[in-house]
N, CA, C and O atoms as a GROMACS GRO file, in nm:
protein
  240
    1MET      N    1   0.084  -0.117   0.000
    1MET     CA    2   0.000   0.000   0.000
    1MET      C    3   0.088   0.124   0.000
    1MET      O    4   0.181   0.135   0.081
    2ARG      N    5   0.060   0.216  -0.090
    2ARG     CA    6   0.142   0.336  -0.101
    2ARG      C    7   0.063   0.455  -0.052
    2ARG      O    8  -0.058   0.466  -0.075
    3GLY      N    9   0.132   0.545   0.017
    3GLY     CA   10   0.067   0.665   0.068
    3GLY      C   11   0.139   0.788   0.019
    3GLY      O   12   0.224   0.781  -0.069
    4PRO      N   13   0.104   0.901   0.078
    4PRO     CA   14   0.171   1.026   0.040
    4PRO      C   15   0.321   1.020   0.069
    4PRO      O   16   0.367   0.936   0.147
    5ALA      N   17   0.394   1.109   0.007
    5ALA     CA   18   0.541   1.109   0.020
    5ALA      C   19   0.587   1.131   0.164
    5ALA      O   20   0.697   1.089   0.199
    6GLY      N   21   0.507   1.193   0.247
    6GLY     CA   22   0.547   1.222   0.384
    6GLY      C   23   0.540   1.104   0.478
    6GLY      O   24   0.592   1.111   0.589
    7TRP      N   25   0.476   0.993   0.438
    7TRP     CA   26   0.461   0.880   0.529
    7TRP      C   27   0.593   0.820   0.575
    7TRP      O   28   0.604   0.787   0.693
    8PRO      N   29   0.695   0.804   0.489
    8PRO     CA   30   0.821   0.750   0.542
    8PRO      C   31   0.881   0.837   0.652
    8PRO      O   32   0.940   0.785   0.747
    9VAL      N   33   0.866   0.966   0.639
    9VAL     CA   34   0.917   1.057   0.743
    9VAL      C   35   0.838   1.038   0.871
    9VAL      O   36   0.895   1.032   0.980
   10LEU      N   37   0.706   1.028   0.859
   10LEU     CA   38   0.621   1.011   0.976
   10LEU      C   39   0.639   0.874   1.042
   10LEU      O   40   0.614   0.860   1.161
   11SER      N   41   0.681   0.774   0.966
   11SER     CA   42   0.699   0.641   1.025
   11SER      C   43   0.811   0.640   1.128
   11SER      O   44   0.814   0.553   1.215
   12VAL      N   45   0.903   0.733   1.119
   12VAL     CA   46   1.011   0.744   1.218
   12VAL      C   47   0.954   0.784   1.353
   12VAL      O   48   1.013   0.754   1.457
   13CYS      N   49   0.838   0.851   1.353
   13CYS     CA   50   0.778   0.898   1.477
   13CYS      C   51   0.738   0.785   1.571
   13CYS      O   52   0.723   0.808   1.691
   14ARG      N   53   0.720   0.664   1.520
   14ARG     CA   54   0.680   0.555   1.608
   14ARG      C   55   0.789   0.521   1.709
   14ARG      O   56   0.762   0.457   1.811
   15PHE      N   57   0.911   0.562   1.682
   15PHE     CA   58   1.021   0.535   1.775
   15PHE      C   59   1.039   0.645   1.878
   15PHE      O   60   1.121   0.631   1.970
   16LEU      N   61   0.964   0.754   1.865
   16LEU     CA   62   0.974   0.863   1.961
   16LEU      C   63   0.892   0.830   2.085
   16LEU      O   64   0.790   0.762   2.075
   17PRO      N   65   0.935   0.877   2.202
   17PRO     CA   66   0.857   0.849   2.323
   17PRO      C   67   0.725   0.926   2.323
   17PRO      O   68   0.712   1.029   2.257
   18GLY      N   69   0.629   0.873   2.397
   18GLY     CA   70   0.496   0.933   2.403
   18GLY      C   71   0.496   1.076   2.451
   18GLY      O   72   0.418   1.158   2.402
   19TRP      N   73   0.582   1.108   2.548
   19TRP     CA   74   0.583   1.244   2.601
   19TRP      C   75   0.622   1.346   2.495
   19TRP      O   76   0.595   1.465   2.508
   20LEU      N   77   0.687   1.299   2.389
   20LEU     CA   78   0.726   1.388   2.280
   20LEU      C   79   0.618   1.392   2.170
   20LEU      O   80   0.597   1.496   2.109
   21LYS      N   81   0.552   1.279   2.148
   21LYS     CA   82   0.449   1.272   2.043
   21LYS      C   83   0.315   1.329   2.088
   21LYS      O   84   0.243   1.388   2.007
   22ASP      N   85   0.280   1.312   2.215
   22ASP     CA   86   0.147   1.352   2.263
   22ASP      C   87   0.115   1.499   2.241
   22ASP      O   88   0.005   1.529   2.194
   23PRO      N   89   0.205   1.593   2.272
   23PRO     CA   90   0.170   1.734   2.246
   23PRO      C   91   0.144   1.763   2.098
   23PRO      O   92   0.056   1.842   2.065
   24LEU      N   93   0.219   1.699   2.010
   24LEU     CA   94   0.196   1.716   1.866
   24LEU      C   95   0.061   1.659   1.827
   24LEU      O   96  -0.014   1.722   1.751
   25TYR      N   97   0.029   1.541   1.877
   25TYR     CA   98  -0.100   1.479   1.847
   25TYR      C   99  -0.215   1.568   1.895
   25TYR      O  100  -0.310   1.591   1.820
   26PHE      N  101  -0.206   1.618   2.016
   26PHE     CA  102  -0.314   1.700   2.070
   26PHE      C  103  -0.329   1.832   1.994
   26PHE      O  104  -0.440   1.881   1.978
   27SER      N  105  -0.218   1.889   1.948
   27SER     CA  106  -0.229   2.014   1.873
   27SER      C  107  -0.293   1.989   1.736
   27SER      O  108  -0.370   2.072   1.688
   28VAL      N  109  -0.262   1.876   1.672
   28VAL     CA  110  -0.327   1.843   1.545
   28VAL      C  111  -0.475   1.814   1.570
   28VAL      O  112  -0.560   1.859   1.492
   29ALA      N  113  -0.508   1.741   1.676
   29ALA     CA  114  -0.647   1.710   1.707
   29ALA      C  115  -0.727   1.837   1.736
   29ALA      O  116  -0.842   1.849   1.693
   30ARG      N  117  -0.668   1.930   1.805
   30ARG     CA  118  -0.736   2.055   1.840
   30ARG      C  119  -0.761   2.141   1.716
   30ARG      O  120  -0.858   2.215   1.712
   31ASN      N  121  -0.674   2.132   1.617
   31ASN     CA  122  -0.683   2.216   1.498
   31ASN      C  123  -0.719   2.139   1.371
   31ASN      O  124  -0.694   2.187   1.261
   32ARG      N  125  -0.776   2.020   1.386
   32ARG     CA  126  -0.798   1.933   1.269
   32ARG      C  127  -0.889   1.996   1.165
   32ARG      O  128  -0.865   1.978   1.046
   33TYR      N  129  -0.993   2.067   1.206
   33TYR     CA  130  -1.083   2.127   1.106
   33TYR      C  131  -1.015   2.242   1.034
   33TYR      O  132  -1.039   2.263   0.915
   34ARG      N  133  -0.934   2.316   1.103
   34ARG     CA  134  -0.861   2.426   1.038
   34ARG      C  135  -0.756   2.371   0.941
   34ARG      O  136  -0.733   2.430   0.836
   35LEU      N  137  -0.695   2.259   0.975
   35LEU     CA  138  -0.591   2.200   0.890
   35LEU      C  139  -0.649   2.124   0.772
   35LEU      O  140  -0.598   2.134   0.660
   36PHE      N  141  -0.754   2.046   0.796
   36PHE     CA  142  -0.803   1.953   0.694
   36PHE      C  143  -0.941   1.987   0.641
   36PHE      O  144  -0.987   1.924   0.545
   37GLY      N  145  -1.008   2.084   0.700
   37GLY     CA  146  -1.141   2.122   0.654
   37GLY      C  147  -1.251   2.039   0.718
   37GLY      O  148  -1.224   1.946   0.794
   38ARG      N  149  -1.374   2.076   0.687
   38ARG     CA  150  -1.490   2.010   0.745
   38ARG      C  151  -1.592   1.989   0.634
   38ARG      O  152  -1.609   2.073   0.546
   39TYR      N  153  -1.660   1.876   0.639
   39TYR     CA  154  -1.765   1.846   0.542
   39TYR      C  155  -1.901   1.883   0.599
   39TYR      O  156  -1.924   1.870   0.719
   40ASP      N  157  -1.990   1.930   0.512
   40ASP     CA  158  -2.126   1.960   0.555
   40ASP      C  159  -2.208   1.833   0.575
   40ASP      O  160  -2.301   1.830   0.656
   41ARG      N  161  -2.174   1.729   0.501
   41ARG     CA  162  -2.248   1.603   0.506
   41ARG      C  163  -2.151   1.486   0.512
   41ARG      O  164  -2.034   1.498   0.477
   42CYS      N  165  -2.202   1.374   0.559
   42CYS     CA  166  -2.123   1.250   0.557
   42CYS      C  167  -2.120   1.196   0.415
   42CYS      O  168  -2.216   1.212   0.339
   43MET      N  169  -2.010   1.134   0.380
   43MET     CA  170  -1.996   1.079   0.246
   43MET      C  171  -2.080   0.952   0.232
   43MET      O  172  -2.076   0.865   0.319
   44ILE      N  173  -2.155   0.941   0.124
   44ILE     CA  174  -2.222   0.817   0.088
   44ILE      C  175  -2.136   0.756  -0.021
   44ILE      O  176  -2.126   0.811  -0.131
   45PRO      N  177  -2.073   0.642   0.008
   45PRO     CA  178  -1.977   0.587  -0.088
   45PRO      C  179  -2.042   0.542  -0.218
   45PRO      O  180  -2.152   0.485  -0.219
   46ARG      N  181  -1.972   0.568  -0.326
   46ARG     CA  182  -2.014   0.520  -0.458
   46ARG      C  183  -1.999   0.367  -0.459
   46ARG      O  184  -1.926   0.313  -0.376
   47PRO      N  185  -2.066   0.298  -0.550
   47PRO     CA  186  -2.058   0.150  -0.553
   47PRO      C  187  -1.914   0.098  -0.563
   47PRO      O  188  -1.882  -0.003  -0.500
   48GLU      N  189  -1.828   0.164  -0.639
   48GLU     CA  190  -1.690   0.114  -0.651
   48GLU      C  191  -1.612   0.132  -0.521
   48GLU      O  192  -1.521   0.054  -0.493
   49VAL      N  193  -1.646   0.233  -0.443
   49VAL     CA  194  -1.581   0.250  -0.312
   49VAL      C  195  -1.641   0.151  -0.213
   49VAL      O  196  -1.569   0.090  -0.134
   50ARG      N  197  -1.772   0.136  -0.216
   50ARG     CA  198  -1.840   0.044  -0.125
   50ARG      C  199  -1.791  -0.099  -0.143
   50ARG      O  200  -1.787  -0.175  -0.046
   51ALA      N  201  -1.753  -0.137  -0.263
   51ALA     CA  202  -1.706  -0.273  -0.291
   51ALA      C  203  -1.574  -0.303  -0.220
   51ALA      O  204  -1.539  -0.420  -0.203
   52ARG      N  205  -1.501  -0.202  -0.178
   52ARG     CA  206  -1.373  -0.224  -0.110
   52ARG      C  207  -1.390  -0.257   0.038
   52ARG      O  208  -1.294  -0.297   0.103
   53PHE      N  209  -1.512  -0.242   0.091
   53PHE     CA  210  -1.539  -0.270   0.232
   53PHE      C  211  -1.594  -0.411   0.247
   53PHE      O  212  -1.657  -0.465   0.155
   54ALA      N  213  -1.571  -0.471   0.363
   54ALA     CA  214  -1.621  -0.605   0.389
   54ALA      C  215  -1.773  -0.603   0.405
   54ALA      O  216  -1.828  -0.510   0.465
   55ALA      N  217  -1.839  -0.703   0.351
   55ALA     CA  218  -1.984  -0.714   0.366
   55ALA      C  219  -2.017  -0.741   0.512
   55ALA      O  220  -1.945  -0.814   0.580
   56GLY      N  221  -2.126  -0.683   0.560
   56GLY     CA  222  -2.168  -0.705   0.698
   56GLY      C  223  -2.085  -0.627   0.797
   56GLY      O  224  -2.074  -0.666   0.914
   57GLY      N  225  -2.025  -0.516   0.755
   57GLY     CA  226  -1.945  -0.434   0.845
   57GLY      C  227  -2.032  -0.355   0.940
   57GLY      O  228  -2.145  -0.395   0.969
   58PHE      N  229  -1.982  -0.244   0.988
   58PHE     CA  230  -2.056  -0.160   1.081
   58PHE      C  231  -2.189  -0.118   1.022
   58PHE      O  232  -2.196  -0.082   0.905
   59GLY      N  233  -2.292  -0.122   1.102
   59GLY     CA  234  -2.423  -0.076   1.060
   59GLY      C  235  -2.500  -0.174   0.974
   59GLY      O  236  -2.609  -0.143   0.927
   60ALA      N  237  -2.445  -0.291   0.953
   60ALA     CA  238  -2.516  -0.389   0.868
   60ALA      C  239  -2.598  -0.483   0.951
   60ALA      O  240  -2.665  -0.571   0.897
   0.00000   0.00000   0.00000
């Protein structure tokens, strides 16, 4: 599975102690809508997206 170019850099963070990662996590969580935006509605997946999920998942 391939992700954005920044993922290899972020994977190094798993070796950092929690006391160092937690403040960064909380600041991203506190500002998540400003950083990533907000949707007015929940996404209803198209059939091709829905096919990627397991049948009988949440809400089934």
